[in-house]
C-alpha positions in Angstrom: 0.0 0.2 0.0 1.1 3.1 -0.9 1.2 5.8 2.2 -0.4 9.2 0.5 -0.3 12.2 2.4 -3.5 13.0 4.9 -3.3 16.4 3.7 -1.8 18.7 0.6 -0.8 22.3 1.0 -1.7 24.1 -2.6 -0.2 27.7 -3.5 -2.5 29.3 -6.0 -0.2 31.1 -8.6 -2.9 32.4 -11.0 -2.2 35.6 -10.4 1.0 35.8 -11.2 2.0 32.7 -13.5 -1.4 32.6 -15.0 -1.8 36.3 -15.6 1.7 36.9 -16.8 1.2 35.9 -20.3 -2.1 37.5 -21.1 -1.9 40.3 -23.3 -5.2 41.9 -21.9 -4.0 43.8 -18.4 -6.2 43.1 -15.6 -6.8 46.0 -13.5 -6.0 46.3 -9.9 -9.0 46.0 -8.3 -9.8 42.9 -10.5 -6.7 41.3 -9.1 -7.7 42.0 -5.6 -10.9 40.4 -6.1 -9.6 37.5 -7.4 -7.1 37.4 -4.7 -10.3 37.9 -2.1 -12.2 35.2 -4.1 -9.5 32.7 -3.8 -8.9 32.9 -0.1 -12.8 32.7 0.2 -12.2 29.5 -1.3 -10.1 28.3 1.5 -6.6 28.7 -0.3 -4.2 29.5 2.4 -1.0 30.5 0.0 -1.5 32.9 -2.9 1.6 34.3 -5.1 0.0 37.5 -5.5 2.3 39.1 -8.0 6.2 39.4 -9.2 8.5 42.1 -8.9 9.8 42.3 -12.7 10.6 44.9 -15.0 7.5 46.1 -16.3 8.3 46.5 -19.5 9.5 42.9 -19.8 5.9 41.9 -17.6 3.6 44.5 -18.5 1.2 42.5 -16.6 3.2 42.7 -13.2 3.4 46.5 -13.4 1.4 47.1 -10.6 2.9 45.0 -8.0 3.2 47.1 -5.1 -0.1 48.7 -5.9 -1.6 44.9 -5.5 0.3 44.4 -2.3 -0.6 47.7 -0.8 -4.2 46.5 -1.2 -4.0 43.3 0.2 -6.5 42.2 3.0 -4.5 40.6 5.8 -6.0 37.0 6.7 -5.3 35.3 9.5 -3.7 32.0 8.4 -3.1 32.8 4.6 0.4 33.6 3.6 0.8 36.2 0.5 3.9 35.8 -1.5 5.5 37.3 -4.5 8.2 36.2 -7.1 11.6 38.0 -7.3 14.4 37.6 -9.5 17.2 39.7 -8.0 18.0 41.8 -5.0 15.9 44.5 -5.9 12.9 42.6 -6.5 13.8 41.4 -3.0 13.7 45.0 -1.9 10.5 46.2 -3.5 8.7 43.1 -2.1 9.6 44.0 1.5 8.9 47.7 0.8 5.4 46.7 -0.3 4.9 44.9 2.8 5.3 41.1 1.8 6.8 38.9 4.4 7.3 36.0 1.9 9.1 35.9 -1.3 9.9 33.1 -4.0 13.4 33.1 -5.5 14.5 30.7 -7.9 17.3 30.4 -10.6 17.0 27.9 -13.6 18.8 24.7 -13.6 19.5 25.4 -17.5 22.2 28.1 -18.3 20.3 28.9 -21.5 16.9 29.4 -19.9 18.6 31.3 -17.4 20.0 33.8 -20.0 16.7 34.2 -21.6 14.4 34.4 -18.3 16.9 36.2 -16.2 19.5 37.7 -18.6 22.3 36.2 -16.7 24.4 32.9 -16.7 23.8 30.2 -14.7 27.0 30.7 -12.8 26.1 34.5 -12.2 22.8 34.0 -11.2 23.9 31.6 -8.6 26.0 34.4 -7.1 22.9 36.8 -7.3 20.6 34.0 -5.8 23.2 34.2 -2.7 23.2 37.6 -2.4 18.9 37.4 -2.7 18.8 35.4 0.5 21.5 37.3 2.6 19.2 40.6 1.6 15.8 38.8 2.2 17.1 37.8 5.8 18.4 40.9 6.6 14.9 42.2 5.8 13.4 39.7 7.7 11.6 37.8 4.8 10.8 34.1 4.7 12.4 32.8 1.5 11.3 30.1 -0.7 14.3 28.8 -2.9 14.0 26.7 -5.6 14.9 25.7 -9.4 13.3 25.9 -12.8 13.9 23.8 -15.6 14.4 20.9 -13.2 13.0 18.1 -15.5 14.4 19.3 -18.7 14.8 22.1 -20.9 13.4 23.2 -24.6 16.9 24.5 -25.3 19.3 22.1 -23.8 17.1 19.1 -23.3 17.4 16.8 -20.1 19.0 18.6 -17.2 21.4 16.3 -15.2 20.0 15.5 -11.8 23.4 15.6 -10.1 23.4 19.6 -11.3 19.7 20.0 -9.6 20.9 18.1 -6.4 23.9 20.2 -6.3 22.3 23.7 -6.6 19.6 22.6 -4.3 22.4 21.5 -1.9 23.9 25.3 -2.3 20.3 26.8 -1.6 20.1 24.8 1.5 23.3 25.5 2.7 22.3 29.4 2.0 19.6 29.0 4.6 16.6 29.0 2.5 12.8 28.2 4.3 11.6 26.3 1.6 12.6 24.8 -1.7 10.5 24.2 -5.0 11.4 22.3 -7.7 9.7 23.8 -11.2 8.8 21.5 -14.6 8.8 25.0 -16.1 8.6 23.4 -19.5 6.2 20.6 -18.9 9.1 18.1 -19.7 8.8 15.8 -16.8 7.4 12.3 -16.4 6.4 10.1 -13.6 9.6 8.3 -13.2 12.0 11.7 -13.5 9.3 13.3 -10.8 9.8 10.4 -8.5 13.7 10.2 -9.0 14.3 13.7 -8.3 11.6 14.5 -5.7 12.6 11.7 -3.7 16.1 12.5 -3.2 15.3 16.5 -2.9 12.9 15.6 0.3 15.7 13.3 1.6 18.1 16.6 1.3 15.5 19.0 2.7 15.1 17.2 6.0 11.6 18.1 7.0 11.4 21.3 5.0 8.4 21.9 3.0 9.3 20.9 -0.8 7.0 22.3 -3.4 6.5 21.0 -6.9 5.7 23.2 -9.8 3.9 21.8 -12.6 3.1 22.8 -16.0 0.8 20.3 -18.4 2.6 21.3 -21.7 2.5 17.7 -22.7 -0.7 16.6 -20.6 1.2 14.7 -18.2 0.5 17.2 -15.3 -1.9 15.4 -13.1 -0.1 12.1 -13.5 3.4 13.8 -12.4 1.3 15.2 -9.1 0.2 11.6 -8.4 3.8 10.3 -8.8 4.9 12.9 -6.8 2.3 12.1 -3.9 3.3 8.5 -3.9 6.7 9.8 -3.1 5.8 12.0 -0.4 5.3 15.5 -2.0 2.6 17.4 -0.1 2.8 20.8 -1.3 1.7 21.9 -5.0 1.6 25.4 -7.0 -1.4 25.6 -9.1 -3.1 28.1 -11.4 -7.0 28.6 -11.9 -8.2 27.1 -14.9 -4.8 25.9 -15.8 -3.5 29.2 -16.7 0.3 30.4 -17.0 3.3 29.5 -19.0 6.5 31.0 -18.8 6.8 33.9 -21.7 10.1 33.4 -22.3 9.9 29.5 -23.3 8.3 29.0 -26.8 4.9 26.6 -26.2 5.5 26.6 -22.5 1.6 26.0 -21.6 0.0 26.4 -18.3 -0.1 25.0 -14.9 -1.7 22.3 -13.4 -5.3 23.3 -13.1 -6.1 24.0 -9.1 -9.7 22.9 -9.5 -8.6 19.4 -11.4 -5.6 18.8 -8.8 -8.4 19.8 -6.2 -11.1 17.4 -7.4 -8.6 14.4 -7.8 -7.3 14.8 -4.4 -10.9 15.0 -2.8 -11.7 11.6 -4.9 -8.5 10.1 -3.0 -9.5 11.3 0.1 -6.7 13.7 0.7 -7.6 16.9 2.3 -6.5 20.4 1.0 -9.1 22.9 2.3 -10.0 24.2 -0.7 -13.8 24.7 -1.9 -14.1 22.9 -5.3 -17.3 25.0 -6.4 -15.6 28.3 -5.4 -12.4 27.9 -7.1 -14.0 26.7 -10.2 -16.2 30.0 -10.4 -13.2 32.0 -10.5 -11.7 30.4 -13.2 -15.1 30.8 -15.1 -15.4 34.6 -14.3 -11.5 34.5 -15.7 -12.5 32.6 -18.9 -15.6 35.1 -19.2 -12.9 38.2 -18.8 -10.3 37.0 -21.4 -12.9 35.5 -23.7 -11.2 32.2 -23.8 -11.2 28.8 -22.8 -8.5 27.6 -20.5 -6.9 23.9 -20.2 -8.2 23.1 -17.2 -11.3 20.9 -17.2 -13.0 20.5 -13.8 -14.3 24.3 -13.8 -16.3 23.6 -16.8 -17.7 20.0 -15.7 -18.7 21.4 -12.7 -20.4 24.1 -14.3 -22.8 21.5 -15.8 -24.1 20.8 -12.1 -23.9 17.2 -13.0 -25.3 15.6 -9.9 -23.6 12.4 -10.3 -20.3 14.0 -10.9 -20.6 16.2 -7.8 -21.7 12.8 -5.9 -18.8 11.1 -6.6 -16.6 14.0 -5.8 -18.1 13.9 -2.3 -18.0 10.3 -1.8 -14.3 10.3 -2.5 -13.7 13.2 -0.5 -15.3 11.6 2.3 
């Protein structure tokens, strides 16, 4: 028998990863309404923005304004993505207490995504952690392109583990493994995740999955089987790195919530409320997202809902 986690923590990244590639700019008030809606749905961790250059990612140009408009909620962690020390300083000044700082395991992707070689990014990461701790921030470290790179192909797991060890030695508080290009498969997920869990020694290990090749939920299931209990998702399956051609969205929040419920694994998120958020965004952008359950549940199919509840209980 496989000992699945009894509970799973989900970080909603739709506000950042989900919106960053959309050309239609979302007003600050709409973003704040979305944040309130996902919190109301039971989400306890929300990545609300990224502190990047507005010319590169116009959707995130209002990062400080969004942070200033957040409504503090007991038990809820709001975070922001940072790529350099300037981003760390901006996040702290904007009032955030938690940031996610990561670098790419691929030198080519690092140059395209952060305009820095991997060697330079490693030095910059160490400085980010130092400055972040000086500012009293909790820092989620991590790596992008852990399971493959569209530019370089396979990433050597030994390189991944070396980079993770380096970050752990710097004193990060959490670690995240990102399948930025959606190239992972259940075998590589289990191989690398299990080793990182052992290295982390009880520290939360997040998995950030993309569904580019249609293996997102299969990879999530494989991760659960080796003890991963923290996942990044995006409502509707939105998202994708704007600097990786063809990189599609994250695994859908409601799709993962639904599967967890059927397996009897708690996550504390109301499937109907989070699905409503996804449907509202499909209306806003006038497009259909890759996720499935938000549309299935919209049909109010009694048998489907009954099956979910039976599995959930």
